[in-house]
TIDO-110732 format. One record per residue (C-alpha): residue in three letters; x, y, z. Coordinates in pm, 1 decimal, m for minus. Last residue first. Layout:
BEGIN
{rest=ALA&px=X&py=Y&pz=Z}
...
END
This chain:
BEGIN
{rest=LEU&px=m600.6&py=1439.2&pz=2019.7}
{rest=GLY&px=m925.8&py=1622.3&pz=2083.6}
{rest=ALA&px=m1090.9&py=1307.1&pz=2212.7}
{rest=ALA&px=m1347.7&py=1310.8&pz=1932.2}
{rest=ASP&px=m1067.7&py=1346.4&pz=1677.7}
{rest=LEU&px=m885.5&py=1048.0&pz=1828.3}
{rest=ILE&px=m1189.9&py=822.9&pz=1794.4}
{rest=PRO&px=m1290.4&py=960.5&pz=1454.1}
{rest=LYS&px=m939.0&py=891.6&pz=1314.6}
{rest=GLU&px=m924.9&py=529.7&pz=1428.3}
{rest=TYR&px=m1136.8&py=349.0&pz=1169.2}
{rest=VAL&px=m1026.4&py=561.4&pz=874.8}
{rest=SER&px=m663.7&py=515.8&pz=982.0}
{rest=ASP&px=m660.9&py=156.7&pz=863.6}
{rest=GLU&px=m681.3&py=m199.8&pz=989.2}
{rest=GLY&px=m848.9&py=m496.0&pz=818.1}
{rest=PRO&px=m846.7&py=m327.7&pz=481.4}
{rest=TYR&px=m1122.2&py=m417.0&pz=449.9}
{rest=ARG&px=m1377.0&py=m474.2&pz=726.3}
{rest=LEU&px=m1495.6&py=m829.4&pz=766.4}
{rest=ALA&px=m1876.2&py=m828.8&pz=744.2}
{rest=GLN&px=m1915.3&py=m1196.5&pz=648.6}
{rest=VAL&px=m1721.3&py=m1509.9&pz=738.6}
{rest=GLY&px=m1701.7&py=m1727.7&pz=428.1}
{rest=SER&px=m1423.4&py=m1971.1&pz=520.1}
{rest=GLU&px=m1170.4&py=m1792.0&pz=299.6}
{rest=LYS&px=m1252.5&py=m1458.1&pz=459.8}
{rest=ALA&px=m1202.3&py=m1607.5&pz=806.4}
{rest=LEU&px=m875.2&py=m1761.4&pz=692.5}
{rest=ALA&px=m764.2&py=m1422.2&pz=561.9}
{rest=TRP&px=m862.8&py=m1242.6&pz=884.3}
{rest=VAL&px=m672.3&py=m1498.8&pz=1093.0}
{rest=ILE&px=m372.6&py=m1457.2&pz=863.2}
{rest=SER&px=m392.5&py=m1082.9&pz=923.5}
{rest=GLU&px=m406.4&py=m906.1&pz=587.1}
{rest=GLY&px=m285.5&py=m1078.1&pz=268.1}
{rest=ALA&px=m405.3&py=m1199.4&pz=m68.1}
{rest=PRO&px=m651.2&py=m1004.8&pz=m281.6}
{rest=VAL&px=m765.7&py=m1271.5&pz=m341.6}
{rest=THR&px=m791.7&py=m1539.2&pz=m73.0}
{rest=GLN&px=m638.1&py=m1885.8&pz=m97.9}
{rest=PRO&px=m508.7&py=m1893.6&pz=258.5}
{rest=LEU&px=m165.2&py=m2050.5&pz=300.9}
{rest=LYS&px=m130.4&py=m2206.6&pz=646.5}
{rest=SER&px=217.9&py=m2241.6&pz=796.3}
{rest=TYR&px=153.0&py=m1966.0&pz=1050.3}
{rest=LEU&px=m145.0&py=m2140.4&pz=1210.1}
{rest=PRO&px=65.9&py=m2447.5&pz=1285.9}
{rest=ASP&px=214.0&py=m2257.8&pz=1586.3}
{rest=SER&px=594.2&py=m2254.8&pz=1556.5}
{rest=PHE&px=572.0&py=m1879.6&pz=1485.0}
{rest=ALA&px=476.9&py=m1826.2&pz=1850.0}
{rest=GLN&px=802.0&py=m1981.5&pz=1969.4}
{rest=GLU&px=1002.8&py=m1762.8&pz=1733.7}
{rest=ALA&px=824.9&py=m1457.3&pz=1870.5}
{rest=ASP&px=911.7&py=m1520.2&pz=2234.8}
{rest=VAL&px=615.6&py=m1561.5&pz=2467.6}
{rest=THR&px=365.1&py=m1341.9&pz=2651.8}
{rest=LYS&px=79.4&py=m1503.9&pz=2845.2}
{rest=TRP&px=m245.8&py=m1310.4&pz=2850.6}
{rest=GLY&px=m439.9&py=m1294.0&pz=3176.5}
{rest=ARG&px=m554.2&py=m935.0&pz=3187.7}
{rest=SER&px=m251.4&py=m820.1&pz=3388.5}
{rest=ARG&px=m23.5&py=m973.9&pz=3125.5}
{rest=PHE&px=m193.3&py=m790.3&pz=2842.1}
{rest=MET&px=m185.2&py=m456.5&pz=3020.4}
{rest=GLU&px=171.9&py=m503.1&pz=3144.8}
{rest=ILE&px=302.8&py=m559.2&pz=2792.7}
{rest=VAL&px=122.9&py=m252.4&pz=2660.0}
{rest=ASP&px=231.3&py=m39.9&pz=2955.8}
{rest=PRO&px=596.9&py=m132.2&pz=2901.3}
{rest=LEU&px=549.1&py=m56.0&pz=2529.4}
{rest=PHE&px=415.9&py=295.1&pz=2599.1}
{rest=ALA&px=678.8&py=557.4&pz=2518.7}
{rest=ALA&px=902.8&py=368.0&pz=2276.3}
{rest=ASN&px=582.9&py=222.8&pz=2131.8}
{rest=VAL&px=443.2&py=567.7&pz=2057.9}
{rest=ALA&px=776.8&py=690.4&pz=1924.4}
{rest=ASN&px=826.0&py=422.9&pz=1659.6}
{rest=THR&px=951.8&py=73.6&pz=1589.7}
{rest=HIS&px=629.7&py=m77.1&pz=1461.3}
{rest=LEU&px=375.0&py=m323.3&pz=1598.7}
{rest=LEU&px=227.3&py=m645.6&pz=1462.2}
{rest=LEU&px=108.9&py=m895.9&pz=1721.3}
{rest=VAL&px=169.6&py=m1268.4&pz=1673.4}
{rest=HIS&px=m83.1&py=m1487.3&pz=1855.0}
{rest=GLN&px=m15.0&py=m1836.0&pz=1983.6}
{rest=PRO&px=m347.6&py=m1974.5&pz=1875.0}
{rest=SER&px=m679.9&py=m1974.5&pz=2064.8}
{rest=ARG&px=m894.8&py=m2258.9&pz=1939.1}
{rest=GLY&px=m1177.2&py=m2352.7&pz=1703.8}
{rest=LEU&px=m974.2&py=m2230.9&pz=1410.7}
{rest=VAL&px=m1231.5&py=m2003.0&pz=1246.0}
{rest=ARG&px=m1448.1&py=m1892.7&pz=1538.9}
{rest=LYS&px=m1167.6&py=m1914.6&pz=1792.5}
{rest=ALA&px=m945.8&py=m1709.7&pz=1562.5}
{rest=LEU&px=m1217.6&py=m1446.8&pz=1514.2}
{rest=SER&px=m1258.7&py=m1410.6&pz=1891.0}
{rest=GLU&px=m882.1&py=m1366.9&pz=1930.1}
{rest=TYR&px=m873.6&py=m1125.4&pz=1636.5}
{rest=TYR&px=m1134.0&py=m905.0&pz=1803.6}
{rest=SER&px=m983.9&py=m922.2&pz=2151.3}
{rest=ALA&px=m642.3&py=m828.3&pz=2015.6}
{rest=ARG&px=m794.7&py=m538.6&pz=1820.6}
{rest=ASP&px=m983.8&py=m403.2&pz=2120.0}
{rest=TRP&px=m688.0&py=m442.7&pz=2355.3}
{rest=LEU&px=m461.5&py=m260.1&pz=2112.1}
{rest=HIS&px=m710.6&py=25.6&pz=2077.8}
{rest=ALA&px=m774.6&py=49.7&pz=2451.9}
{rest=LEU&px=m400.5&py=74.2&pz=2512.3}
{rest=TYR&px=m377.6&py=358.0&pz=2261.3}
{rest=LEU&px=m681.3&py=534.7&pz=2408.3}
{rest=ARG&px=m542.0&py=520.3&pz=2761.3}
{rest=LYS&px=m199.4&py=635.8&pz=2641.4}
{rest=PHE&px=m353.3&py=930.6&pz=2459.9}
{rest=MET&px=m535.6&py=1039.4&pz=2773.5}
{rest=ALA&px=m210.1&py=1030.5&pz=2967.8}
{rest=ALA&px=m31.9&py=1227.8&pz=2695.8}
{rest=LYS&px=m315.3&py=1481.5&pz=2690.2}
{rest=GLU&px=m288.2&py=1536.9&pz=3064.4}
{rest=VAL&px=90.8&py=1556.3&pz=3062.2}
{rest=ASP&px=106.2&py=1828.0&pz=2796.2}
{rest=GLY&px=485.7&py=1869.6&pz=2788.6}
{rest=ALA&px=515.5&py=1890.5&pz=2411.9}
{rest=PRO&px=181.2&py=1944.6&pz=2241.2}
{rest=LEU&px=70.9&py=1620.4&pz=2074.8}
{rest=LYS&px=157.8&py=1592.8&pz=1704.7}
{rest=LEU&px=395.9&py=1298.7&pz=1746.4}
{rest=PHE&px=116.3&py=1100.3&pz=1910.0}
{rest=ARG&px=m107.1&py=1150.0&pz=1605.3}
{rest=GLU&px=140.2&py=989.9&pz=1367.1}
{rest=ASN&px=214.5&py=720.1&pz=1626.2}
{rest=TYR&px=m153.9&py=637.3&pz=1658.8}
{rest=TYR&px=m152.9&py=586.0&pz=1283.1}
{rest=TRP&px=141.8&py=345.2&pz=1294.8}
{rest=ASP&px=m16.3&py=168.9&pz=1594.7}
{rest=SER&px=m304.7&py=70.5&pz=1368.9}
{rest=ALA&px=m343.6&py=m295.6&pz=1459.4}
{rest=ASP&px=m307.9&py=m646.7&pz=1319.1}
{rest=ILE&px=m328.4&py=m951.2&pz=1541.9}
{rest=SER&px=m260.2&py=m1284.8&pz=1368.6}
{rest=VAL&px=53.9&py=m1173.6&pz=1195.2}
{rest=PRO&px=235.4&py=m1343.8&pz=910.9}
{rest=GLY&px=610.8&py=m1388.2&pz=872.1}
{rest=PRO&px=632.6&py=m1634.6&pz=583.0}
{rest=LEU&px=923.3&py=m1877.6&pz=561.6}
{rest=TYR&px=1188.6&py=m1835.2&pz=294.6}
{rest=ARG&px=1373.0&py=m2137.3&pz=163.4}
{rest=ASN&px=1459.8&py=m1976.3&pz=m171.8}
{rest=ALA&px=1255.3&py=m2222.9&pz=m378.5}
{rest=ARG&px=972.8&py=m2211.2&pz=m124.7}
{rest=MET&px=973.8&py=m1831.2&pz=m125.9}
{rest=TRP&px=974.5&py=m1821.0&pz=m504.6}
{rest=ALA&px=674.4&py=m2057.2&pz=m517.3}
{rest=ARG&px=487.0&py=m1837.2&pz=m269.5}
{rest=MET&px=562.5&py=m1532.3&pz=m480.8}
{rest=ALA&px=429.6&py=m1701.7&pz=m794.0}
{rest=ASP&px=119.4&py=m1815.0&pz=m604.6}
{rest=ARG&px=25.1&py=m1465.7&pz=m488.4}
{rest=LYS&px=106.3&py=m1309.8&pz=m824.4}
{rest=THR&px=m111.3&py=m1559.0&pz=m1014.9}
{rest=ALA&px=m389.4&py=m1547.8&pz=m754.6}
{rest=THR&px=m419.2&py=m1174.3&pz=m812.8}
{rest=GLU&px=m391.8&py=m870.6&pz=m585.2}
{rest=GLY&px=m73.3&py=m999.2&pz=m428.3}
{rest=GLU&px=59.5&py=m1060.7&pz=m76.9}
{rest=LYS&px=m31.1&py=m737.9&pz=103.5}
{rest=LEU&px=54.2&py=m730.4&pz=475.6}
{rest=TYR&px=125.0&py=m354.7&pz=434.9}
{rest=PRO&px=478.8&py=m462.1&pz=346.4}
{rest=PHE&px=505.6&py=m842.1&pz=334.6}
{rest=ARG&px=687.5&py=m1006.3&pz=622.0}
{rest=LEU&px=949.8&py=m1254.9&pz=509.0}
{rest=ARG&px=1132.5&py=m1509.4&pz=724.7}
{rest=LYS&px=1480.5&py=m1619.5&pz=632.4}
{rest=ARG&px=1623.1&py=m1555.0&pz=978.7}
{rest=TRP&px=1907.3&py=m1327.8&pz=1090.7}
{rest=THR&px=2004.8&py=m1372.2&pz=1457.3}
{rest=PRO&px=2380.5&py=m1352.2&pz=1401.0}
{rest=LEU&px=2360.6&py=m1047.3&pz=1170.9}
{rest=THR&px=2531.5&py=m1104.6&pz=835.8}
{rest=ASP&px=2197.5&py=m1132.5&pz=656.8}
{rest=VAL&px=2091.8&py=m774.7&pz=730.7}
{rest=VAL&px=2162.3&py=m546.7&pz=433.4}
{rest=ALA&px=2204.3&py=m820.9&pz=172.7}
{rest=GLN&px=1863.7&py=m959.8&pz=266.7}
{rest=GLU&px=1706.2&py=m625.1&pz=184.6}
{rest=ARG&px=1835.2&py=m642.4&pz=m172.9}
{rest=LEU&px=1713.2&py=m1001.0&pz=m194.8}
{rest=VAL&px=1360.0&py=m898.9&pz=m94.8}
{rest=ASP&px=1370.6&py=m610.6&pz=m344.2}
{rest=ALA&px=1467.3&py=m848.0&pz=m623.0}
{rest=GLU&px=1167.1&py=m1064.0&pz=m537.0}
{rest=PHE&px=940.6&py=m757.8&pz=m550.4}
{rest=ASP&px=1072.9&py=m657.7&pz=m891.5}
{rest=GLU&px=1006.8&py=m1007.5&pz=m1027.6}
{rest=VAL&px=661.0&py=m1026.4&pz=m868.8}
{rest=SER&px=564.6&py=m703.4&pz=m1040.9}
{rest=VAL&px=457.7&py=m388.0&pz=m858.5}
{rest=ALA&px=227.9&py=m150.7&pz=m1050.2}
{rest=ALA&px=m68.9&py=m386.4&pz=m1008.1}
{rest=SER&px=m53.3&py=m309.2&pz=m637.8}
{rest=GLY&px=m100.9&py=m585.4&pz=m380.4}
{rest=LEU&px=274.6&py=m638.3&pz=m378.4}
{rest=ASP&px=300.6&py=m300.4&pz=m204.7}
{rest=ARG&px=661.0&py=m184.3&pz=m200.9}
{rest=HIS&px=852.1&py=m135.0&pz=122.7}
{rest=SER&px=1179.2&py=m46.0&pz=m55.0}
{rest=TYR&px=1424.3&py=m294.8&pz=93.7}
{rest=THR&px=1197.1&py=m584.1&pz=177.5}
{rest=HIS&px=1057.7&py=m662.9&pz=526.9}
{rest=ASN&px=1304.3&py=m945.9&pz=598.1}
{rest=GLY&px=1358.8&py=m1097.1&pz=942.8}
{rest=ILE&px=1580.9&py=m1036.8&pz=1244.5}
{rest=ALA&px=1539.2&py=m1249.5&pz=1557.4}
{rest=HIS&px=1588.9&py=m1069.4&pz=1888.9}
{rest=GLY&px=1883.9&py=m1183.1&pz=2097.1}
{rest=ALA&px=2000.2&py=m848.4&pz=2237.9}
{rest=SER&px=2290.5&py=m848.9&pz=1992.3}
{rest=SER&px=2037.0&py=m880.3&pz=1710.4}
{rest=TRP&px=1833.1&py=m586.0&pz=1827.7}
{rest=ARG&px=2143.9&py=m369.6&pz=1872.2}
{rest=ALA&px=2248.9&py=m467.5&pz=1520.5}
{rest=VAL&px=1933.3&py=m300.3&pz=1388.9}
{rest=LEU&px=2039.8&py=23.8&pz=1558.4}
{rest=ALA&px=2389.5&py=m6.9&pz=1412.4}
{rest=ARG&px=2239.9&py=m57.0&pz=1066.8}
{rest=GLY&px=2064.9&py=276.5&pz=1102.2}
{rest=GLU&px=2380.7&py=458.0&pz=1205.9}
{rest=PRO&px=2588.1&py=313.2&pz=921.7}
{rest=SER&px=2302.3&py=384.4&pz=680.5}
{rest=ASP&px=2052.5&py=144.6&pz=528.6}
{rest=VAL&px=1793.0&py=145.3&pz=807.6}
{rest=ILE&px=1496.8&py=309.5&pz=633.5}
{rest=ARG&px=1571.1&py=190.7&pz=279.0}
{rest=GLY&px=1621.8&py=m162.2&pz=408.9}
{rest=CYS&px=1292.5&py=m213.5&pz=591.9}
{rest=PRO&px=1350.6&py=m383.0&pz=925.6}
{rest=PHE&px=1149.0&py=m688.7&pz=1036.5}
{rest=TYR&px=1220.8&py=m740.4&pz=1406.6}
{rest=MET&px=1120.2&py=m1052.1&pz=1595.3}
{rest=ALA&px=1064.4&py=m1025.7&pz=1968.1}
{rest=HIS&px=1254.9&py=m1181.7&pz=2255.6}
{rest=LEU&px=1091.6&py=m1125.0&pz=2590.8}
{rest=GLY&px=1209.0&py=m1107.3&pz=2952.6}
{rest=ALA&px=980.0&py=m814.3&pz=3030.4}
{rest=ARG&px=1276.5&py=m602.2&pz=3136.8}
{rest=ARG&px=1452.9&py=m691.3&pz=2813.1}
{rest=LEU&px=1148.5&py=m608.1&pz=2600.5}
{rest=ALA&px=1102.7&py=m268.0&pz=2764.1}
{rest=THR&px=1475.7&py=m196.1&pz=2733.5}
{rest=LEU&px=1471.8&py=m280.3&pz=2363.4}
{rest=ILE&px=1182.6&py=m41.0&pz=2304.1}
{rest=GLU&px=1351.9&py=237.2&pz=2501.6}
{rest=GLU&px=1681.7&py=170.8&pz=2326.6}
{rest=ASN&px=1532.4&py=214.9&pz=1981.0}
{rest=TRP&px=1348.1&py=530.0&pz=2085.0}
{rest=GLU&px=1672.4&py=684.1&pz=2210.4}
{rest=ALA&px=1864.9&py=584.4&pz=1896.2}
{rest=ALA&px=1594.7&py=730.8&pz=1672.6}
{rest=PRO&px=1555.4&py=1060.2&pz=1865.1}
{rest=PRO&px=1702.1&py=1265.3&pz=1573.4}
{rest=GLN&px=1467.3&py=1104.6&pz=1317.5}
{rest=VAL&px=1571.9&py=1203.8&pz=963.5}
{rest=ARG&px=1922.3&py=1056.9&pz=931.6}
{rest=PRO&px=1874.0&py=850.8&pz=1249.0}
{rest=ASP&px=1626.4&py=630.0&pz=1058.2}
{rest=LEU&px=1421.0&py=391.4&pz=1268.5}
{rest=GLY&px=1291.4&py=52.2&pz=1165.6}
{rest=ASP&px=1012.6&py=m95.0&pz=949.8}
{rest=ASP&px=831.2&py=m361.6&pz=1151.0}
{rest=PHE&px=814.0&py=m497.7&pz=1504.5}
{rest=THR&px=698.8&py=m834.7&pz=1635.6}
{rest=PHE&px=560.5&py=m918.8&pz=1978.5}
{rest=ALA&px=436.2&py=m1259.8&pz=2089.5}
{rest=MET&px=97.5&py=m1338.3&pz=2240.6}
{rest=THR&px=m77.3&py=m1621.0&pz=2426.6}
{rest=GLN&px=m438.4&py=m1636.8&pz=2541.6}
{rest=ALA&px=m523.0&py=m1853.5&pz=2838.1}
{rest=SER&px=m711.7&py=m2172.0&pz=2755.1}
{rest=SER&px=m430.7&py=m2370.1&pz=2906.9}
{rest=PHE&px=m299.6&py=m2708.3&pz=2800.3}
{rest=THR&px=m97.1&py=m2928.8&pz=3030.3}
{rest=PRO&px=145.9&py=m3185.6&pz=2901.6}
{rest=LEU&px=109.1&py=m3521.7&pz=3080.3}
{rest=LEU&px=347.0&py=m3587.3&pz=3369.9}
{rest=ALA&px=89.7&py=m3519.2&pz=3640.3}
{rest=ILE&px=m152.1&py=m3761.4&pz=3476.1}
{rest=LEU&px=115.5&py=m4030.9&pz=3476.4}
{rest=LEU&px=182.4&py=m3972.2&pz=3846.4}
{rest=LEU&px=m186.5&py=m3993.6&pz=3928.8}
{rest=LEU&px=m210.8&py=m4324.3&pz=3743.4}
{rest=VAL&px=94.7&py=m4462.2&pz=3926.5}
{rest=ARG&px=m60.3&py=m4364.2&pz=4262.6}
{rest=MET&px=m379.5&py=m4543.8&pz=4166.2}
END
């Protein structure tokens, strides 16, 4: 009996608690954003204090200056993995963008960041768009395999980019409005995480190690500590991004057309789930909420 109890104790334990990793897209440009270095450090400080390593997908045209590259290097020196978000941030879901031009743009971005010690060959598609036709989708997937690129999907998509646009328009020094904005921003991220978690359970039959898409911007510089604390206080476990990407979910290749969106959304679409809003996340869903709040 004692041997049996010991064996049970040594077995891996599985928790139903939700798990999340943080990833960040695009980058900051000191040439046009005077607070860029400050925002960069605030995000890095929040991650360091939380004991987390994220994955950062900078866009070349944004960070391709000595000052911009220095900010990306700060992420790498702090141990965060660096991926590829293309140089020009073109939409592969547009008929105006060819696969050949998109591939060249991926390589151009690679040349900007591939000397960093934490560089990884993992590609995140701009706008999460992976081709408006099956031919483009499959051609890009074949190129990635040939060039040993892994995909960088997300399971939880959100509209932090739109909240950032509105956040930057708040009156300076208005503490009451800033506090209200923070409450709405946290509520938005909680709503989207809860939605994609429920969708994942419906499609996968389990809770995956989620990957959340955020951006390097002012709203996350201001509120990332609150975001992390909110999820942790509500029972979510936070893990490093490279651990989350080891989940089998992120090796799946949905056959949807147009291709892209959250990988959970795409798998739901592929399996016939109805009433999925498209695009999955956009300003049209969030604008009425912030308008009603006078923000």
